[in-house]
Each structure stands twice: as structure tokens, then as C-alpha cells.
N, C-alpha and C positions, 0 to 999 in steps of 0.2 A: 426792277426785276419783277415780272408778273408771273404768278403761279396759280394753278387751280387744283383744288383738292375735293374729293368726295368725302363728305362728313357723315359718318354712320352713327346709328343709335341716338339720333337727336329727334325726339318726338314731341318737342314743345317749342312753339314759336317764341315765347318769352325767353326761354333758355338760349335760343339762338341769338337773341338780341344781347343777352348778358355776355356771351362769348365774343360777339362782335365788339362790344364796348371795351372789354378787357384787352383784346388784341390791338384795338385802335389807340390805346394809351401807351403802347410800347414805342420807344424812340426809334427802333430799327424798322418799324412798319410805317410805310407812307399811308396806306389805306387798306382796310379790310372790309369785305362785305359778305354776308351769308344769305344765300337764297334758300329759305327753309323748304319751299315746295320742291325744289330740284336737288336738295341736299348738296349744294355746291358752295364751297368756300373759295372766294377769289381774293388773293393776297398780293399787294404790291409792296415790295420791301427794298431797302437800300442795298442789302447784301443777301446772299443765299442763306435762308434759314433752314436748319436741319429739321426734317419732318418729326423726328422724335422729340426735339426740343419744343416744337410747336404743340405737339400732342400733350406733353407734360403741362404746358401753360393752360391748355384748354381743359384738361382733366381736373385742374384745381377748381374749376367752375362746375363742370359736368363730368363726373368720374367715368361714366360708361361710354363716352364719345370716343370714336376711333376715326383716324384720318387715313386716307389713301390718295396718292397722287393721281389726278385725273388722267385717264388713258392707260393705266396699268391694271385696271380691274377687269374682271370677266363679266361681259355683258350677256344678256339673254340672247341666245342664238335665235336668228330669224329663219333658220333653215328647216325648222320642224314643220313639215306639211303633213296633211292627212295621208297622202300616198306613201310617205316614208314610214309611217307608223300604223299601217292598216290593221295589225293584229295585236297591238298593245291594249291592255285593259286598265281602266282607271276605276278604282273603288272609292266611292264616297258614301257617306252615311245615309243618303236618301234612298238607298236600297236598289239602285239601278245600275246596269252595266253600261258604262260609257265606252263601248268598243269603237275604235277609230276606223270606221269605214268611210268611204267617200261621201256617202249620202246617209250616214247613220243618224238616228234620232235618239233623243234621251227622253225617258218617261217621267223625269222629275218635275214636269210642268214648267220648266224654264227653257225659253228659246235661246240657245247659245249661238245660233247662226254659225254653223261650223265652216268658217271661212279660213282660207290660208292666211296665217298671221303675217306673212311676208311684208305686205304693205298696208294692209287694212288697219293695222294697229301699232306696228313697231315704229318708233321715232328714232331719229338720228342719235339721240343721246342715250339710247338703250332703254327708255321707258316704254311701256305698253299702254295704249289708250283703249278704254272700253266705253261703250255706251251703257249708261245705267238708267233704267226706266222704272217708273212707278214711285219715284220720290217726290212727294208733294209738300214736304215739310223740311225747311232748311236746318232746323235743329236735329231732325232725324238724320240728315245728310252728315252732320258733324259726328254723330254717334257711329255711323257706318264707317266713315273715314278713320276714326280712332280705332275701331275694331280691326280694320284691315291692316293698319300700321303695326298692330301687335302680333300679326301672323308671323310664324317662323320663316315662311318662304319669302316674305316681303321685306325689302330693305327700306323702302319709303313709299308713301302714297299721298295723292292729293285728289280730293273729290270736289269738283266744281258744280254746285247746285244749279247755277244759272245755265250752264251748257250741257248738263246731264252727262258729264264726262268724268271718268275715273282714270287717273294716270298712276301706274305702279312701277316700281323698280324691283325686279326679282333678284334674289340672292343666287348668283352663279347661273348655271344652265338649267332651266326648268322647262319641261315640255309644255307646250302651249295649252293643250286640253286639260292636263293635270292642274295647271295653274287656275284656269277659269272655273273648273269644278270646285277647287278649294276656296276660291274667292266667293263663289255663289253660296257655298255652305256657310261661310262666315257671315255673309249678308243676311241669309235666312235666319240666323240666330238673333240678329238685331232688328230687322224689319221684314214683315211679310209683304208679299206682292211686289218685291223689287227684283228685277231681273238684269243680268249682265249679258252683253253681246259684244263682239269685236267692234271697235269703232270703225264705222264705214261712212265717210263723208258724202257718199252718194245719197244716203238716205235722208229723206225730208221728214220734218216733224209732222207734216200734214196740218190740216186745219183743226184747231182745238174745238171739241164739242162742248157746248154749254151744259146740256142735260140729255141723259139717256133714260127713257122710261124703263127699259129692260134692266138697267143697272141699279135703278133707284125705286123699284116697285115697292119695297118695304117703306120707304119714306113717304111715297104717295098714299099708300094704304094707311099709314100711321097718321097722316094729316087728316084723312077722311074720318077716322075713328076719333081723333082729337076734337074735331068740330062737332061731331055727334055728341060727344061727352059734355061739351060746353052747353049744348042745348038741353041736356039732361041733368045739368048741374043742380045739386040739391037732393037728388035722388041717390039711393044707395048704389045703384048700378053704375053711376057716373065714376065712382072710384075705380072699378074694374076697367072702364073705358079709358081713363087716364093712364092706368097701369099698362094696358095693352098698347096704347099709342106710344107710351114712353119706351117700351121694349122694342117696338117696330122702328121707331125713329133713332133710338140710341143704342141698339144692341152692338153695332160695330164699334162705337166709341168705348163701351164697357168692355167688350171682348179684347180690343187692342190694349186697354188699360191693364186688364188681368195678365195678358201675355207679357207686357212690358215689366210688370211687377215681378213676374217669375224670372225675368232676365236681369232683375236688379235695377231697372230704370223706374224710379218712383216719381221723380219730378218731370212727368210727361203731361202734355196738354190734355190727352185723353183721360188720364187718371184724375187730373185736377178738375176737368169738366164733369167727369162722372161723379166724383165725391161731392162737388157743389150741387149738382142736380138731384142726386140721391138724398143728400142732406135736406134740400128744399122739399123733396117728396115726403121725407120722414116727419118734418114739422108741419105738414098739412098744406103746403103751397103746391098742390098738384098741378093746377093749371099753369102756374108760372114755371114750374120745373120742366114740364113738357115743352112749353113755348120757348124757353131759353135753349133747350136742346135742339128744337126745330130751327130756331134762328141760327144757332151755331152750325148745324148740318148744312143748311142752305148757304150760309156764309162760306163754308168750306168748299162747296161746289163752285161758287163764284170766284173764290180765291184760287182754286185749282185752274179754273178757266183763264183767269187773269195772268197767272204765272206762265201757263202754256202759251198764251197769246203773246206775252212779252218774249218768251224764248223763241217762238216762231218768227216774230218780227226781227229779232236780233239775228237769227240764223239766216233770214232772207238777205240781210246785208252782206253776208259772207258766202252767198250761194254762187261761188265762182268756179267750182270744179265741174268739168264735163264728165258725164256718166259713162262715156264711151269714146273710143277713137276709131276712125275709119282707116284701117291699116291696108296699104297697097301691097299686094303680093303678086306672084307670077300667075296665079289663077284668078285674080280679080281683087276687089275690095271687100274686106270683111270687118264686121264690128268686133272690137276687143276692148277689154278694160285698159285704161291708160297705163296701169301698172305693168301690163304685159308687153308694152312697146319698148323696143331697144333703141339705143343710140344708132343713128344713121338709117333707121327705118324711115320710109316715106309714108306720111299720113295725108289723107284727103279731108279738107274741112269745107263743108257745104255752107251755103248761105243760111244765116240764122243760127249756126252752131257755134259753140264755144271752142276755142283752140285748146286741145287737151294737154299739150306739152310744149315746152320751149323749143324753138327751132329756127330754121332759115327757109325763107320762101324759095322754092326751086321752080315753081310754075304758077303764073297767074298774077293779076293785079286786082286789089280790092281795097275797100275801106273797112276799118276796124273800129268797133265801139270799145274804147279803153276805160270807160267810166267806172267799171267795177274794180279796176286796179288803181287808177290814178285820180279818179274824180273828175277828169276832163270831160266836158260835154260834147266837144267837137270831135268828129271821127278823124282817124289818122289813116292816110293812104299808105299802103305798102306794095312793093313790087319785088321782082326777083332779086335774090342775094341780100335781102334785108332781114334783120332779126325780128322775130315775133315772140311774144310771151304768152304762156298759158293763162287762161282765164278771160281773155278778151273775146268779143263776139265778132264773127265774120259777117259783114253787112251786105256786100254787093255781088261778089263773084266767087267761084270755086277756087280754092288755093290748094296747092300741093306743097307740103312742108317736110323738110328733112329734119328729123329730131336730133337735137344737140345735147340734151340732158335726159337722164332717166327720170321717171316721175318723182322719185324720192328727192331729187335735187331741183325739181322744177319750181318756178315762181309760185304756182298755186300751192304746192306742198309746203314751201317755206312760209308762205303767208298764213295758211291754215294752222300750221304748227306753232307759228309765232303767236297767233291770236289765242290758241288753246293754252299756251304757256303763260300768256299775259294774264289770263283770267285767274291763274293760280298764284300770281304775285299780289299779295294783299296790300291794299292801301292802309295808311294809318287809321282811317275811320273804320275800316273793316276789322282791324286788330282790336280797336276799342270796343266795337260791338261784340266781338267774340268774348272778350274779357267781361264785358258788362253782362252778357247773357248768362255766364256761369255764376255770377253773383246775384243777379236780380231775382230769378225765380226762387231759389232757396230762401232769400231774404224775405220776400213777400209771403211765402208759405209760413215761415216762422212768425211773421207779424200776424198772419191769419189765426194761428194757434193762440197767440197771446191775446188777440182781440176777442176770441171766444171765451177765454178763461179769466184773464186779469180783471175785467169789469165786475165779475161775480164777487170779487174780494174788496172792490173799492166802493161800488155803488150799492146802497141798501135795497133800492127798488129795482135793481137790474133784473131783467127777464132773460133767462138763458137762450130761449128760442130767438129773441130779437138779435142778440149779439152773435149767435151762431149763424144767423142769416147773413149778417154783415161779414163775418169771417168767410162764409162760403162765397160771397161776392168777391172777396179778396182773391180767392183761389182762381176764379174765372179770369181775373185781370192779370194773373201772374205770369202768363206766357209771353216771352219777348219776340214772338214770330214776326211782328210787323217790322222790326229792325233787322232781324236775322235774314229775312227773305228779301226785303226791298233794297237794302244797301248793296249786296252783291249784284242784284239784277240791275240797279241803276248804274253801277260802275261798268258792268259788262256792256250795257247799252251804250254808254259813252265810248268805250273802246270800239264797239262795232260801228257807231256813227262816225268816229274819227277815221276808221279804215275806209269807210265809204267815201269820205272826203279826200282820201289819198294819203293819210298819215297813219302808219302802223305804230302804235304806242305799246311798248313791251311790258306794261304792267299797270295795274290800278294805282300803284304808288307814284308812277311817273305822271299818270293822268291827273292825279290830285295835285302834284307839285307844279305842273305847268301854269296853273293860275297864279302862282306866287313869283314867277320869273319876271324880273324887272330890267335885266341886262341881257341883251342878245349879242354874242360875239360871232363875227363872220370871218371865215377864210375868204380871200378874194378870188383867186383863180379857180374857176370851175364851179364856184358857188354864187358869187355876185356877177361874175363875168362868164363868158361862154367857154373859156379855157382853150380857145382856138386862136393861136397867134398868127398875125400876118405882118409881113414887112411893109411899113408905110413910108419909110424914107431911108435913103442911103446917102451919107455925106462923106465925100472923099474921092480918091482916085477911081478910075474906071474899073479896075480889077478888084476893088475892095470887097464886092459881094462874092467874088470867086474865093478870096482868102477866107471870108467869113464862112462860106459853105464847106470848104475843105477843113477848116479848123473845127467846125461843129459837127462834122460827119459822124464821129464815133460817140457823140453824146445822145442820150435818150430824152433830154429835156425838151418840152414842147417848143420853147423858143428856138433851140437848135434845129429842130425839125422844120420849123417855119422858114428859117434862113436857107436850109438846104432845098426846101420845096420852091422857094422864090428863085433860087439860082437855076433850077430846072434842067441842068445838064448832068451828064454822067460824071461820076467822081473816079479819078484814077488813084486808087489807094496806095499805089507804089510811091506817090509823091508826098505821102504823109508819114512823118517819123516822130518818135519821142512824144507821143500824145500823153498829156497829163491833165486830168480834170481836178481842179481845186474846189472843194465843196464851199458853196456860198460866195465864191469869188469869180472863177472863170476857167479858162483853158490856156495851157502853155503847150505849143506844138511847133514842129518844123514842117514847113510846106515849101516844096521845091528848093530845099536848102536854106530857106530864110526862116529866122526865128520870129514866130508870130504869137502874139498874146491877144486873147479876146476875153472881155469880162466887164464887170461893173466898175464904178468909180473908185470904190474901196481897193479893188485889186490894183488899179493903176497908181493910187496913192502909195501903196506898199512898194511899188517899183519906181516911185519918184518920177512918174511920167505925167506931164501936164496934159489935161484933156480939154476939148472944146465942147461945151454942152449945146446940143441942137435946140432949136426953137420948138419943134414939134414935141408934144407930150406923149410919152410912151415908155416902154422898157428899152433902155439904151444898152447896146452892146458896143463898147469901145474896142478899137482895133489898133494895135501897135505892131510895126514891122521892123525887125532888127533894132529894137529899143527906141524907135521914133513913132510918135503918134501919127496914125495914118487916116483916121476918120471914125465914123460911127454908123451903126445900123440901128434904126428905130423900129421896134416891134410893138404892135398894139394888140390888146385883147379887148374884144367888143363886150360892152355891158349887155346882159340879158334884157329882153323887153319887159319881163315881169318883175325885174329887180326893184326899179324905182317905186312902182305901185306897192310892192311887197313891203318895203321899208315904211312907207306912209301908213299902210294898214296896221303894221305892228305898233306904231306910235298911237294909232287910234284905239287899240285894245289895251293900252296902259304900259307899254314898254318905254321906260324912261331913258334908257341909254343904249344906243347902238354903237358897236365897236367893230372896226375892221383890222385884221392882222394880215400882214403880207410881207414877203421878202423883197418886194419891189422897191425901187428908188422912191424917195419921199415925194418927188414931183408927181410921179405917176399915181401914187397912193392918194395924195391930197386932191388930185384932179378927179379921180373916181369918187372919192368920198364927198367932194363938193357937189358933183352932179347928182349923187344919190341922196344926199341929206344925212349922211352918216355923222354921228356926233363926235366920235373919237377915232383917231387913226394911229396905229403903230406900224411903222414901215421898216424896211431893211432888216427883217428878222430872220434868223436862222431857225430851222425846225425846233430846236430845243428852246429857243427864245419864246416861241408861241406858248409852250407849256408854262414857262415862268410868268408870262404876262397874264395868262388865265389864273394862275395861282394868286397873283396880286389882286385880281378882280374878285376872286372868291373870298378874300379876307374882308372885303367891303360888305356893307349891309345888302340884304336881298339875295336872290338866287340868280345864277348865271347859266344861260344856255349857250352852247357853242354849236355853230352850224358849219359843217365841212363836207368833203366829198366821201368820207367814210373809209378811205384807203390810206391816203397820205397823212390824214389828220387823226388817225386812230388814238394816239396817246392823249391828244387834247380832248377828243370826244369822250374818252373814258374818264378824264379828270374833272370835267365840268359837272355842275349839278344835274343838268340835262344835256345829253349829247344828241344832236340831231344830224342824221346823215342825209345828204341830198342825192336823189335819184338812185337809191341803193337797193332796189328790188332784187337785181341779179347779182349783187355783191355780197359774198360771204363775210368779207371784212367789215362792211357797213352794218350788217345784221349783228355781228359779234360785238362790235365796239359801241354802237349807238344805243340810246334808250328810245329814240323815236326815229323811224325810217320814213322819209318822204318818198313816195312812189313816182314822183316826177321832179324835174329840176326847176322847181318853182317855190320860192320862199313865201308866196301868198298862202300856201297850205299851212304854214306855221300859225298864221292868224286864225285859221279855221280850228286848228287843234287847241289853241288857247281859249277861243270862244267856247268850244265844247267842254273844256276843262272847267271853265267858270260856270257854265250851265249845269253840268253834272254835279259839281260840288254844291251849287245852290239847291238843287233838287234833293240831294242827300241830306243837307242840313235841314231843309224843310221837313223831310221824313223823320229825322231824329227829334227835332223840336216838337213837331206835331204829335208824334207818338208819345214822347215822354210827358208832354203837357197834359194830354188826354188821360193817360194811364195814372199819372200822379194825381191829377184832378179828381178822377173817379175814385181812387183810393181814399183821398181826403174826404170826399163827399160821403163815401160809404162808412168811414170811421165815425162820422157824425150822424149817420142814419138818414142822409138826404139823397141817397141813390138806391137803386134796386139792381137785381141780377141782370135785367135787360141792359142797363147801362154798362154793366161789367162785360157782357158779351160784345157789345159795340166796341168797348175799349180793347177787346181782343181781336175778334174777327173783322169787325167793321173798320177799325183803324188799319189793320193789315191790308185789307182790300184797297182802301184809299191810298195807302203808301205805295202799293204795287202800281196802281193806276198812275200815280204821280211820277213814279220812276219811268214809266213809258213815255213821258213827255220829252225825255232826253232824245228819243228817236225822231221827234218831229222837227 
């Protein structure tokens, strides 16, 4: 029994892990998982568990946590538009009137981009997405997220530094403009220069600028004064030159540090850099104090450029949304936003344009570039009455398309939302870095204080200025930005790269886990084979196919449909009586007054009817008429062209064991497995048997991935370590059940996803190792007096820049 709950008042990821561990130890719970970013508790239990009992168990760990069954809560209304609230007023402390007119402006210096919240930002799960601009520091992003979570209006929040996205869940019905004003007010208290706007996937990040003379005039002037002061060094006037250059270069750093102290944020990189350089200035190292601050400022410019360049590169991978739709009306064709198009509207897609919404071609023949969705390089031809997906590019001719889904349910919308949510699901390495960052900085600052004071009591010849200099260098090295920035960027780059290759991975945790998978389990029908059955042989009397078609007429099974299709004649339903379908066995029916049984060998054994097995390998439907064996119909499912190569590629990337699960007869299963090179086969399984078989495999060493069609195999997809759904772009069941969704029916994509997982994790480990080795190395050298503040700045800004650039290698 599977249930989902909204989990409230949980503001700590480690607390979520504690609750998860406690619930998983209960005997009546099969599995429990908590998505901290989405405040979602998913529970699979043997029996129905009372929500109050569950809450009592949780509150023993976290007293303030509340549970609410998913679907019974009030979500933020999406109906609040500017037109509906033209005369409402919002008061915020910035002293400006936020009157809701259609084109109103706010003077609080923040561009809120007054868009209708209906589709620009509201997600299907009730969260609102905002674009958050001006955050160049990952640790600052963590502070902003924490402050927003504490707001009375907010149930939960997740800020993704890599994608500049803030997702919030509001408590009850909150008017859109009131909410964004409150959020902006909270952000302003934590970080200056950071602005919120409604998330609009049409917007491009643009090309990042490396340097702007207008924005950095003080830095340029400060450099000029600094070099003049070096030339005049030794003269009294040089001191004032160094002081002026210090103020010009470092005034932003010092001012930010002062404001952060007033907010109660002491362990901030601006404060630490300010204290270190002011200390150096005070002990007479003027030239080095200014030079270190200059190096830091220039490094920050390069770092900001590298971060924005990485973001831009990742965003370009997901640039799949069309900015407009050509809507066909009675007065002609006009451009509208995709969100404004309704189901059954006709849209016109010209050559070179992206298809904006899912639909059916009603006029035209053209080739489509599907590489942005599926990773396929070869164009696909479409004609009238064929389905097309949003996000693909029209290459050769104009198409007219009847829209079948609103934008919010379109393929593009699902993919973009999936990727956005994926970035908020933290991998173990991210959680480690978050915990590490909270401990590292205060620890190093404490060591710096001890380094300045303790030697004075131990060494008789200790010079305070020397040990103070070493302590100040410690402060410079104490910021963990290299890890806090590069790890999320690297993971999101991996997620973006995988999506470009046709694999939507639903979280950094799954991306990290993919590299450890050593067993891949496949469902046969529709996964390894085409799932389109054809009758290849009929053994028995002349009218056997007729009896087979009549007997299978009321069944929805693909094999039944193939037999009816092969018969090809109209069916007189009046000749069919007492139809009974026995799950996993066959059909018992009366046809033209005769008792007919159709099914597998097990069904006939139960009836003590001897069967004759045909020579042709396939799925065999045995037929008995009035208790006597009448013959057999052999149905075969063709193996996909890509399957054999896909199995070989998986073994090349380290998959040790490939397993096939099927309900087919063992002859058919073994024949398919032999052709494909599958290591292990389990045949003649009922649906519940597949879950039990995967359970057994999970108890062995290593991690297990299950690959299925995402609809019939949902229980197994959910149970495996990694659930992979085939061809599931348009399937809600696939997206819900699976951890990885392949956007085409090709298992070769699994190999690509595993390679990207290996590469991403390799890059992340390089970043962690390199950063820690350099930082710890510089700290040790500083302790013994073998380094200077220049090396400290390199261990901070330089290492951060290198780590960011290394993270970008994932995209290559």
C-alpha cells in the first residue's frame, strides 16, 4: 500500500534523514523515503497506517513536524491575475506602493516583472518558481534559502544556486504580488543586489560579460594608484597612496562585511578577507594587503564569469521551449504565448521553428529534429494524423498541428519541471559538502585565533606580528566556496548533459548512484522487444484461427489483439458467450455453442489436457474445443534493432549481470535471451512475481536497476535501486514511478547515462580532493611560516575558479 504525505515544519535535511531511518526500521513499513526539497513523505506499508499513529512516531524524533495526506491540502491559487486585483494595495517596508495595475511599476529598485503567475511560475505540485538574480556566492544562497524557510507565509523553500531558481510552497491561498514582495523583503535583509522575478523559461541568461569598465571603475583607479604608490615606496606619501588604493579596491568587500555583521553573519568571506587585509595593513604590510585584496577582487570577477558561463552552458542544453505559438484563427495567424493556446486549437509551425505544444499533424509532411528531446541525430519524418511532441524543431515544410494538451501538461513543461526539481534533490556528496561547510569555516577561524595567541605563551622569542600574519592568512583560506559552488554546478551539468543525450535523471542522488549499478534487470515486452505481436504460425484445423479470434475478442492483451488482427474478418459478438479471462492463464469461453479454452501450457495442465508443442519458437496460445486439444497459434514479438547493441554496450561500461523477467514461456524467453546475450532469465512470471524476483536481487551485493515501460511495471520500477522507464516522455505513470526516464525506446541511452554518472562523479571527487589538499596544505605551510597571504588567496579564489572550470568539463 503506497501513500504520500506532505511533511511540514521540517527545516533540516539531516532531521529528514533521521525520520526516514526511524520509519524504515518499523516492521509494518516496507519502505519510506522523504524528499526534503519537496516536503514529501512516500510510504509503502503492508497495511493502512493511521496518520495520527505515524505522526506520533515522527514527533518522537522531531516534535514540531506535522503530516498531511497529499491531495488534501490547500494549494496556492493560480487564478490571481493583475486584472482581478487592479485596486488592491500591498504595503512593504521599502516605502513604495505596490498597486496592482496592468503595467504598474515598483520604485523599490527591484524588477519584479509583473507577469501573470498562471503558468510562468506555478508548478503542478503547487510550488512557485522564481528567477533569483544577483547571487554569485553559493554560501550566500544557502543563507537566503534558510531565511525564506523561516518566513510565516512559506511552508517550504528550495534555492538552486546552479539554475538561479527559487521554489517555494506557500501556506494556504496567498496573493501572488503580496508573496513576491514579502520574499524580496526577506532577501534584501540577507543579501543586497539580489532580485526576484517570476520564473519565465523564455528568458535566456545571455552571454556572460567578463569585465565592465563602468561597473569596475573604482577597481581600475585603485590599481593605477597602487602602482604609483609602489613607485613612490619609501616616501611618506606612499602610505596614503596604499590607503587610497586599498579603499578603492576593497570598499565593496568592507561594506558588505559591515552589513553582514549587522545582520549577525560573522563568518562571511567578505568579513574574513577584510579582517585579514586590514590586519596586514596594521602591521605594516601595505603593499601585500592591497595586492591580496586586488588578487581577491580580480579572482571574484573571473569566478563570477565562470559561474555564469557554466550556467549559460547548462541552460543551453535545456533550451527546448518555444517562445511563441502561431495560432490559426478566423482572421488569420497571430503570435501568442504557448500558455495561451487551448486544446483543439490549430497552430502553424514554420520551417526552423520549435513545436510549442504537443499535438497531432492535421496538414503537411515534414522532417523533425528530435535531438533536443531524444538525443537522436537522425531526423524523423511526420505526416498527417501522427503525434508530435513539443520541443522538436521543424526542418523542411510548414505543419499545421491540432493541440492535444495544454502547455502545463506538454512534454516541454514536464521536462523543464523535472529538470528543475532534479536540481533540488541533493546527492550524498552535496549533503556532505553542506555539512562540511558549516563546520569548516568556524573551525579554521578558531584555529586562527589560537595561532595568534597560543605561541605567545609557548615560545619565548615569539613575535606577535609574525604569528598574527599567519593567523590572518588562516582567515583568508577559511572560506569553503570552492566546494560549495563547484559541486552543485558539476552535478547539474551532469543532469543537463544526460538530458541532452535523451535521459532525464530525476535527481543528483540518482546521477551519483548510477555509477554503482552492476545489475540491470529488463522487462521483455516493449523494452527489449517491440511489443507488437504477429501471428507467425497456426497449427491445427482450418477454422482454428477463427476460434482463436472469437475467443480473444474481448481481451485487451497485445497477443489477443494480434490474433484478432490476423483473422481480419468481422466478429459476430452474438456467437460469444460466458467469456472468462483467467489472469496469467488464459480464456474460457463459449463460441457457437462450443466450449473453447485458449491459453498457456500451465492452463492446459490444470485441465489435464495434453498439448503438442510446435517447433517454431514464440508465445504459444494453445486451443482446446469441447475438452479436446485442437492445435496452437504461435505469436512472436520482434526484438528491437537497438537492443542487442545496447546489451553489449552495458557490459562494456561495467554491468556485470543482465537479467530478463517475463511472463512468457521458458522456450521463448530463453530464445530471446540467447540472441541478446542476456546472462540470467526468469520466465513464466506473474506481475507480482517480478517484484519478488527484484527483491531477491536487491539482497545481493551491488545496486540493481530495473528497466520497464513505466506503466505496467510501476511497482518494480519503484522498488529497484534505480527505476528506468523506456520511452516515457509522454507518460505520467513513467515520470511518477521511475528515477530515470529515457526519451526514446533505446536502451543504448542507459550506457550514456552511466558514462555521464562516472564522469560527473570523477570530476566532483577531483574537485573535493584538489580543494581539500590545497587548503589543508596551505594551512599547514602557514602554521610553520612557509607561506604568505598570496598563497592564502590562491587557496580561496584561485582554487574556486579551477574547481568551477573543472566542473564545466562534464558538459564536453
